[in-house]
N, C-alpha and C positions, 0 to 999 in steps of 0.2 A: 092299715088304718090311715085315713086321710086327714089332712089338716082340718077339714070341716068337722071331723068327729071330735076334735079336741080344742078348737079355737073358742074364744069368747065372741059370740055373734053381736053385731050392732054395738061396737064399743063406744064408750064416751069419747068425745073429741073436744079439741079447742080450736079456736080460729087464729088465723095468722096474726091478728092484731090484739089478741087476748093478752092480758098482763100475766106476769109470773104469779101474782097473787091468785088470779082466777084458775090457773093451771094447778097450783098447790091445793086450792080449795076443792077442786074436782077430785084430785088424787086422794086427798084425805077422806072426802065424803064417800067415795065408792071403794076405797082401799085398793087402788091400782098403782102401778109404778111406771106406766107408759101411756101417753096420749097421742094418737095421731093428730096432726095439725092439718086443718082444711083451709083452703082459700075461700073467698067470698062466693065462688062458683061451686063449692063443695068438692073440689079436686084435692086429692091428697098431695101435700107439698112438703111434708116433713113429719118428724116424730120428736117428742120431747119426753125425756125420762126423768125420774126422780134424781138420778145422778147428775143430769144437766142442771137441774134446779139447785142442788147442793153445791155444785161447782160454781155456779153463778153467785151464790150467796157467800161462799166460803173461800174465795180466791186467796191463796197464800201470798199473792203478789200485790194485793191492795189492802191497805190498812184503812178501816172505816170505823166510824162510831155507830152505835146502835140505831140512832135516828136515820143514818144513811142507809142502813139495811132496809128499814121500812120504806124509804123513798124508792129504793131499788125494787123491792117486791111489788110496790104499787104502780111503778111506771115502766119497768123493763118489759118489753113486749116479747112474747114467745118466739117470734121470728128471729130474734137476736141470738137465742141460745139453742134452738132446735137443731136437729140433724136434718139437713135438707135432702130431698130425693132419697128417701129410705129404700132399702132393699125390700121388695114385696114378694109374696108367694100367692099362687091361686088356691082356692079352697079344695080342688081335686088333687093337689100335690100330695105325695106321701109324707107322713109325719117324719119319717127318717130324713127326707130331703130338707125339711124345715130345720131339723136338728143339725144337720150337716152345714147348712147355710149359716146358722147362728154360730156354730163353733169356728168355721173357717173365717168368718168376718168379725169375730169377737163382739157379737151383739146379743142382746137378750130378748128381743121381740121382733116379730115380723108383721106388718100390716097384711091382711088377707084381702086381695083384690079380685073381683070377678069383673072382667072387662075393665071399665073405668070406674067402678063402684067399690068403695070400701065396704066389705061385708063382715069383717071381723079382725081380730088380732090374736096371734098365737105367741105365747111367751115360753121362756125356758121352763118356768113352773108348770105350764100346761103339759109340756113334753115329759117332764119328770113324773107328774101325776099319771099320765097315760102309761108310762113305763111301769110304774108301781101297780096299776090296775092290771096290766098285761101279765106281769110277773105273778101277782096273786091269783089270777084266773088260771094260769098255767100250773101253779102249784096245786090248786084245788082239783084240776083235771087229773093230775098224776098222783095226788095223795088225798083221797076222799077223807072227809072228817072222820075221826075215830068216834064211834058210837059208845056212849058210856055203858059199862057192863051192868046188866040188869040181873039182880038176884033171881034164882029160879023159884023161890018161894017154898022150898022144902022145909 
């Protein structure tokens, strides 16, 4: 199984100068937890996660009032809190290699790049779901479903 078999193709993205509010709105609207960050030239330059957003808003080191949180959300740019130069993977890589990269680097997503183009994103959830599907199909192959007993009609 390759990364292209389990990735989300054409993922939603944000721009380098997008605000935290814009990133949060996209994540909420489409239900994702990671957004690749693109430059004005459409080059992948980073990735922002919902964890990055929560950390920016809930820093235990800074005491703020509620109105200051709103200011932060509306004015803090994605480039200030993203992970720059994320680890990437090609679409023809094996899904196991993606899983290994995530575990070894303690990350939960990988942008999928073909040449210089972002073509998808693969997340820890994608890998878990692929594993579940694989396990289920393996079980079905080895244990065919039990047919209900039909009375003989005597």
